[in-house]
C-alpha positions in Angstrom: 14.0 2.0 -14.9 15.6 0.6 -11.5 16.3 4.4 -11.0 13.1 5.8 -12.0 11.8 3.3 -9.5 14.0 4.4 -6.7 13.6 8.0 -7.0 9.6 7.3 -7.3 9.4 5.3 -4.1 11.9 7.9 -2.9 10.1 10.8 -3.7 6.9 9.6 -2.4 8.1 8.7 0.9 9.7 12.0 1.3 6.3 13.9 0.3 4.7 11.8 3.1 7.4 12.7 5.8 7.4 16.3 5.0 3.6 16.7 4.5 3.2 14.9 7.9 5.3 18.0 9.4 3.0 20.7 8.5 0.9 21.8 11.4 -1.4 24.8 10.8 -2.8 25.6 14.4 -2.7 22.0 15.3 -4.0 20.8 11.6 -2.4 18.8 9.3 -2.5 19.3 5.4 -4.5 16.4 4.6 -7.3 17.7 7.2 -7.0 21.0 5.6 -7.9 19.4 2.3 -10.9 17.8 3.6 -11.9 21.2 5.0 -11.2 23.0 1.4 -13.2 20.5 -0.2 -16.1 21.4 2.3 -15.4 24.9 1.6 -15.7 24.2 -2.1 -18.4 21.4 -2.1 -20.3 22.0 0.7 -21.4 18.9 3.2 -20.1 15.6 2.3 -20.7 12.0 2.9 -17.3 10.7 4.5 -17.5 7.6 2.3 -17.2 10.4 -0.8 -14.5 12.5 1.0 -12.2 9.5 1.3 -12.9 8.2 -2.5 -12.6 11.9 -3.9 -9.4 12.6 -1.9 -7.7 9.1 -2.3 -8.0 8.6 1.4 -8.7 5.2 3.2 -11.8 5.0 5.3 -9.9 4.8 8.5 -7.9 7.8 7.6 -11.2 9.9 6.7 -12.3 8.8 10.3 -9.1 9.8 12.0 -9.3 13.1 10.3 -13.0 14.1 10.9 -12.6 12.9 14.7 -9.8 15.8 14.8 -11.3 18.5 12.9 -14.7 17.8 15.0 -12.3 17.6 18.2 -11.3 21.2 17.3 -14.8 22.6 16.3 -13.5 23.2 12.9 -16.2 20.5 11.6 -19.1 18.3 12.5 -20.9 15.1 11.5 -24.2 15.5 10.4 -27.5 12.5 9.7 -29.5 13.6 7.0 -33.0 13.2 7.3 -33.4 11.6 3.7 -30.7 9.0 4.9 -30.1 8.5 8.4 -27.5 5.7 7.7 -25.1 8.1 5.7 -22.9 10.0 8.0 -21.8 13.7 6.5 -19.5 16.0 7.2 -19.9 19.8 7.3 -17.6 22.7 8.2 -18.3 24.8 10.9 -17.6 28.8 11.4 -14.4 28.2 13.1 -13.3 25.9 10.3 -14.1 28.7 7.8 -12.1 31.0 9.7 -9.3 28.8 9.9 -9.1 28.2 6.1 -9.6 32.0 5.5 -6.6 32.8 7.7 -4.3 30.1 5.6 -5.9 30.3 2.4 -2.4 30.9 1.0 -1.0 27.5 2.8 -2.4 25.2 -0.4 -0.8 27.5 -3.1 2.7 27.9 -1.3 2.5 23.9 -0.9 2.1 23.7 -5.0 4.6 26.5 -5.8 7.6 25.0 -3.3 6.6 21.5 -4.7 7.3 22.4 -8.7 9.8 25.7 -7.8 12.3 25.8 -10.4 10.2 23.6 -13.4 9.7 25.3 -16.6 6.1 25.2 -18.2 7.6 22.2 -20.5 8.8 20.4 -17.5 5.4 20.4 -15.7 3.6 19.3 -18.8 5.8 16.6 -19.1 5.5 15.7 -15.4 1.7 15.9 -15.7 2.0 13.4 -18.6 4.5 11.2 -16.6 2.4 11.2 -13.7 -0.9 10.5 -15.3 0.6 7.3 -17.0 2.0 6.2 -13.3 -1.8 6.6 -11.9 -3.2 5.0 -15.0 -0.7 1.9 -14.5 -1.3 1.8 -10.3 -5.0 0.7 -11.6 -3.7 -2.4 -12.1 -0.4 -2.6 -10.1 -1.5 -4.7 -7.1 -3.7 -7.2 -9.1 -0.6 -7.8 -11.6 2.1 -8.7 -8.6 -0.3 -10.6 -6.8 -1.3 -12.7 -9.9 2.6 -13.0 -10.6 3.2 -14.2 -6.9 0.6 -16.5 -7.0 2.0 -18.0 -10.3 5.6 -18.2 -8.8 4.2 -20.0 -5.4 5.3 -23.4 -6.8 8.1 -22.6 -8.8 11.4 -24.3 -7.7 14.4 -21.9 -6.2 17.0 -21.6 -9.0 19.2 -18.9 -7.5 20.8 -19.0 -4.2 19.6 -15.5 -2.7 22.6 -15.5 -0.4 24.9 -14.5 -3.2 22.8 -12.5 -5.1 24.0 -9.1 -6.0 22.9 -6.8 -3.6 20.6 -3.7 -4.7 18.2 -1.5 -3.2 15.2 -2.5 -5.5 12.8 -5.7 -5.2 14.6 -7.6 -7.9 15.9 -6.7 -11.2 
């Protein structure tokens, strides 16, 4: 389990690091995901974008600011709900996505290159299980930390076995 934990964390960090190096005419991969969603589903409320793409509200705001400053998307207030802010793609944004429509496909094929369809099926099953486990991850660890808060120290951490893992 230790090795699986380490490789999972390494994979997540490495993916984010590599993803953040991608630059398509000054537009990041997460911003391209936003534009793709706008093309596919039309105008979106900012909150819905964050929820559906699994971005924080701060990340969505930052991405929208960048897309708007480049003329690729625009914020819109709807007549029926003046409080909600929506994002829509511009013609310039559509042209950018049209020019680079192969980037998303290449992203996927590069990530899963060399895997058989059976391995991909297993990967999907494992990933689904991890995503389901993440639903209770923070709550479980926070509850454990609270339970442990008043425990007495029983080991001298200075002499503990060194490991790259939090504890095992």
